Structures are given as C-alpha cells and as structure tokens.
C-alpha positions in Angstrom: 125.6 115.1 115.5 127.2 111.6 116.4 124.8 108.9 116.3 125.4 108.0 120.0 124.6 111.7 121.4 121.0 111.4 121.5 120.9 108.2 123.1 123.4 109.4 125.7 121.6 112.4 126.7 118.1 111.3 126.4 117.6 110.3 129.9 118.9 110.3 133.5 118.3 106.6 134.2 118.4 105.1 137.6 122.0 104.2 137.4 123.3 107.6 136.2 121.0 109.2 138.9 122.9 107.0 141.4 126.5 107.9 140.3 125.5 111.4 140.1 124.1 111.4 143.5 127.4 109.7 144.7 129.6 112.4 142.9 127.6 115.2 144.5 127.9 113.8 148.1 131.6 113.4 147.8 132.0 116.6 146.0 130.3 118.2 149.1 132.2 116.3 151.6 135.6 117.2 149.8 134.4 121.0 150.0 133.7 120.7 153.7 137.3 119.3 154.4 138.8 122.3 152.4 136.7 124.8 154.5 138.3 126.1 157.7 137.1 123.8 160.7 136.2 127.1 162.4 133.5 127.4 159.9 132.1 124.1 159.7 130.2 122.6 162.7 132.0 119.5 163.9 130.3 116.3 163.9 132.3 113.0 165.3 129.9 110.7 163.5 130.7 112.2 160.0 134.2 112.3 160.4 134.3 108.9 161.4 132.2 108.0 158.1 134.8 109.7 155.8 138.1 108.7 157.3 139.6 105.3 157.5 143.2 103.7 158.4 145.6 106.1 159.4 143.4 109.2 159.0 140.6 107.8 161.2 143.1 107.4 164.1 144.3 111.0 163.6 140.9 112.5 163.3 138.7 113.8 166.2 138.5 111.8 169.2 136.3 109.0 168.8 133.8 107.6 171.1 133.3 103.9 172.3 130.1 104.3 170.4 131.9 104.8 167.2 134.5 102.2 168.1 131.4 99.5 168.3 131.3 99.9 164.5 135.0 99.4 163.6 136.0 96.8 161.0 139.7 95.9 160.6 141.1 97.7 157.3 142.6 94.4 156.1 139.0 93.3 155.5 139.9 95.5 152.1 140.4 92.1 150.7 136.9 91.2 150.8 136.1 93.8 148.2 138.3 92.2 145.7 137.1 88.8 146.5 133.6 90.1 145.9 134.6 91.8 142.8 136.7 88.8 141.4 134.0 86.4 141.9 130.9 88.7 141.0 132.5 90.6 138.0 134.0 87.3 136.9 130.5 85.8 136.8 129.5 88.7 134.7 132.2 88.4 132.4 131.4 84.6 131.9 127.7 85.5 130.9 129.0 88.0 128.5 131.8 85.9 126.8 129.3 83.4 126.6 126.7 85.7 124.8 129.4 87.2 122.7 131.0 83.9 121.4 128.4 81.3 121.8 125.4 83.2 121.3 123.7 82.2 124.6 121.3 84.9 125.9 121.4 86.7 129.4 119.4 84.9 132.1 116.3 86.4 132.5 116.9 87.7 136.0 120.0 89.5 134.8 118.6 91.1 131.9 115.6 92.2 133.9 118.2 93.6 136.6 119.9 95.7 133.9 116.8 96.8 132.5 115.6 98.1 136.1 119.0 100.0 136.3 118.4 101.7 132.9 120.1 99.6 130.4 118.6 100.4 126.9 118.0 98.2 123.9 121.0 99.7 121.7 121.0 99.1 117.8 124.6 99.3 117.3 125.4 102.7 118.5 127.4 101.2 121.2 130.3 98.6 120.6 130.1 95.4 122.5 133.8 95.0 122.2 134.2 98.3 124.3 132.1 97.0 127.3 133.7 93.6 127.0 137.3 95.0 127.4 136.2 97.4 130.3 134.8 94.3 132.2 138.1 92.2 131.5 140.1 95.4 132.8 138.0 95.6 136.0 138.2 91.7 136.7 142.1 92.1 136.2 142.2 95.2 138.2 140.4 93.5 141.0 142.6 90.3 140.8 145.7 92.3 141.1 144.4 94.3 144.1 143.3 91.1 145.7 147.0 89.6 145.2 148.5 93.1 146.7 146.1 92.6 149.9 147.5 89.0 150.4 151.1 89.5 149.2 152.2 93.1 149.0 150.3 95.5 151.5 151.2 95.3 155.0 148.1 96.0 157.4 148.3 97.4 160.7 145.5 97.5 163.2 143.9 100.4 161.4 140.2 100.3 160.9 137.0 101.2 158.8 133.5 102.1 159.8 131.2 99.2 159.0 129.2 101.5 156.7 132.3 102.0 154.5 132.9 98.1 154.4 129.3 97.5 153.3 129.5 100.3 150.8 132.7 98.8 149.4 131.0 95.4 148.9 128.1 96.9 147.3 130.4 99.2 145.2 132.1 96.4 143.2 128.7 94.6 142.7 127.5 97.7 141.1 130.3 98.8 139.3 130.3 95.4 137.3 126.6 95.8 136.6 127.5 99.4 135.2 129.7 98.1 132.8 127.4 95.3 131.8 124.5 97.7 131.5 126.6 99.5 128.6 126.5 96.5 126.5 124.5 97.0 123.4 121.5 94.7 123.5 118.8 93.0 121.2 116.5 91.5 123.4 118.4 89.1 125.8 121.3 88.6 123.2 124.2 91.1 122.9 124.2 92.9 119.5 127.3 92.7 117.5 128.0 94.8 114.7 128.7 93.0 111.7 128.5 89.7 113.6 132.2 89.7 114.2 133.5 91.2 117.5 137.1 91.6 116.3 136.1 93.9 113.5 135.0 96.3 116.1 138.4 97.0 117.2 139.3 100.8 117.2 142.2 102.9 117.9 140.7 103.9 121.3 140.6 100.4 122.5 144.3 100.2 122.3 145.0 103.6 123.8 142.7 102.5 126.6 144.4 99.4 126.9 147.8 101.1 127.1 146.7 103.4 129.6 145.2 100.8 132.0 148.5 98.9 131.8 150.6 102.2 132.5 148.5 103.1 135.3 148.2 99.7 137.0 151.8 99.4 136.7 152.4 102.6 138.6 149.8 101.6 141.3 151.5 98.2 142.1 154.9 100.3 142.3 153.3 102.6 144.9 151.6 99.7 146.9 155.0 98.0 146.9 156.7 101.1 148.1 154.1 101.5 151.0 154.4 97.8 151.7 158.4 98.0 152.0 158.3 100.7 154.4 157.4 98.2 157.1 159.7 95.4 155.7 163.5 94.7 156.1 165.6 94.0 153.1 164.8 90.3 153.4 161.1 91.3 152.9 160.1 90.4 156.6 157.5 92.5 158.3 159.4 94.4 161.3 156.9 97.2 162.3 153.6 98.7 161.3 154.5 102.4 161.7 154.2 105.1 159.3 157.0 106.7 157.5 157.5 108.9 154.5 157.4 107.1 151.1 159.6 108.1 148.5 160.1 107.0 144.9 157.9 106.9 141.7 154.8 109.1 141.8 155.4 109.5 145.4 157.8 112.4 144.3 154.8 114.4 143.2 151.9 113.6 145.4 151.2 112.0 148.7 148.8 109.4 147.6 149.9 108.4 144.1 147.9 105.0 144.6 144.9 107.1 144.5 145.9 109.2 141.5 146.5 105.7 139.6 143.1 104.5 140.7 141.6 107.5 138.8 143.7 107.2 135.7 142.6 103.4 135.7 139.0 104.4 135.5 139.8 107.1 132.9 141.6 104.5 130.8 138.3 102.6 130.8 136.3 105.7 129.5 138.9 105.9 126.7 138.1 102.4 126.0 134.5 103.0 125.8 135.3 105.7 123.2 135.3 108.9 125.2 131.6 109.6 124.8 130.0 107.1 127.3 128.2 109.4 129.8 127.5 106.9 132.4 131.0 105.9 132.7 132.1 109.5 132.9 129.8 110.0 135.8 131.6 107.0 137.4 134.9 108.6 136.7 133.7 111.9 138.2 132.7 109.9 141.4 136.0 108.2 141.5 137.7 111.7 141.1 136.1 113.3 144.3 136.4 110.0 146.4 139.9 109.5 145.7 140.6 113.3 146.1 139.0 113.3 149.5 141.2 110.2 150.7 144.3 111.9 149.4 143.5 115.1 151.0 143.0 113.4 154.3 146.1 111.5 153.8 148.0 114.6 152.9 147.1 116.3 156.0 148.1 113.3 158.1 151.5 113.2 156.6 152.2 117.0 157.2 150.9 117.0 160.7 152.8 113.8 161.5 156.2 114.5 159.8 157.7 117.9 160.2 160.3 117.2 157.4 157.6 116.1 155.0 158.4 117.3 151.5 156.7 120.7 151.0 156.7 120.3 147.2 154.2 117.3 147.3 150.8 118.0 146.4 147.9 115.8 147.8 146.4 114.3 144.6 147.1 116.0 141.4 150.9 116.9 140.7 151.5 120.6 140.8 148.0 121.4 141.3 145.9 120.1 144.3 
C-alpha cells in the first residue's frame, strides 16, 4: 500500500466533512432539477437560491420579498478581490516558510489544526500544495481581470446568500490548500530540505492542464463578452445571444466545464491521491453541472434555433 493511503483514509476531518456535505447538497439539488417538475413540490425560495443571472430571471415568478435580497451579479468581482487578497496572503506565508524558514503564525496554524490539518512527516510534497496555491491565486487574478475588462454584466442579480457563500468559499478554498501542506510543528516539512528536488511528472502534467483549461475558459468569456459589443469593442446592448466558437460548439456552458478542468488540474498536481482535494473537485463538478443545466434550459427555451447537438456540461454526455 502507498505510504499516503493510511493517512488519507484514516479520518473524516472537519474540512472533508464540510466538502462532503456541500457535495451532497449540490448533488441532491441537481437530481431535483433533472426530475420532472410535476413530481417535485414547487418552492420559490429554493429556486431563488439555486438560480442566478439569466436563469433567475427566467425561473419561477419572484415575489417582492425575494427581490429584497437581490445583489447585482457584477459583484462577482468581490469574490475574486477577496481571493486575490486572502489567498495571496496565505501564499506569502507559505513562501516565507518554505524559503526562509519562517513558521506559520500561531493563529493560522491553530485554525488549520481545527479544520483537520495533520502533522505529516513527509508523506505529502510541499511543492504540490505550493503550486496549487499559486494556481488558485493566478486563477483568481485572471477572473478578476475578466470581471473588469472582459465580461459585460447586465442588470442580472444573485441572491445575497449566494453572494455571502461566494465570499466564504474563496476563503475556505485557500485554507483547504494550505491544510494539505506537510507540517512539522508550525514549520513546513520539506523532504531533503530542497523544494526543487520534489518536482515530479504530475506537477508538469498538472501545470499543463491548468494552463490549457485557463486558456479555454478565457476564450469562452471573451466570446460571451463580445456578444454584447460591436467590432470596435464598444458595449451596445446587454441582451442574450447564442454563443459560437471554441468549446461552445459542444456544450452550452464551456466556462463551467473549464472551471471543473482547472480544479482537476490541481488534483493532478497533488499527485492524484489527495482525498480532500478530490472532495473539492466533486463539489465543483456538481455545482458547475447544476449551473450548466439551468443555463442550458434557458438557452433552449429562449432560442428556437438553438443547436440541438449541444449538451449542457459534458460533451456528448450531459
């Protein structure tokens, strides 16, 4: 048995339990959306909580009470501002510990222990967690850039609960990565005391997958943004149109598919075996599949000529 197997399967710590609970919640929600509406009791609040943007507008009629909790969808940028700042802060502490031997602050080390971080003795590679945290920070930085310079937001809204969840999510995801760092007390444990000696083939593969997925997600966001601009790049309307090009030829929401691939690339960078991160990936799969399904239904209901061969989320499958 591999040396990490016993560590990974030994306990369902608070962090894993949380990601497992989120996965189960979004799986159940996805299943409910796949069941015929006549078989499921309608609930306006439930629909309001799972829909956002264009799908919220097209969902069940919304009461004035629901509209009170609306937040502009353009506030998505706040998620990435928080992520760039918070996860940049975590990356700074990790970099200091790795290269300068500075121990983690007591409060941060204590928080990681509460979440379930264990005292590894070399079964994990510090380089893996470092690269994943770098990927997460770069991903958030690119998405922040896209919010300001690529995407064209209409007057679409999200629920305030979704907004708060998004803020907490990017704090939690960074702590999840940092909790996978092998520790010796408050210091990072580095095998052989040389970080570069930890480089493995799966780090290269994960990096290539991350870049490939990120490029495609950026292309898809550019395509969506250009649907509302003229050839000079000036925004001329905020209507919805059928997108074409790149992965849009296969699925309705390739940006969600690319998001999943980005998280899978991080799982690869962890060496395929990190159970905690695979729980994160599973959550991302079901949450993105739910959003993709709702978007797919929106496009099909709005456009009679919508390409029939397109799937919602996974090419040729779903």
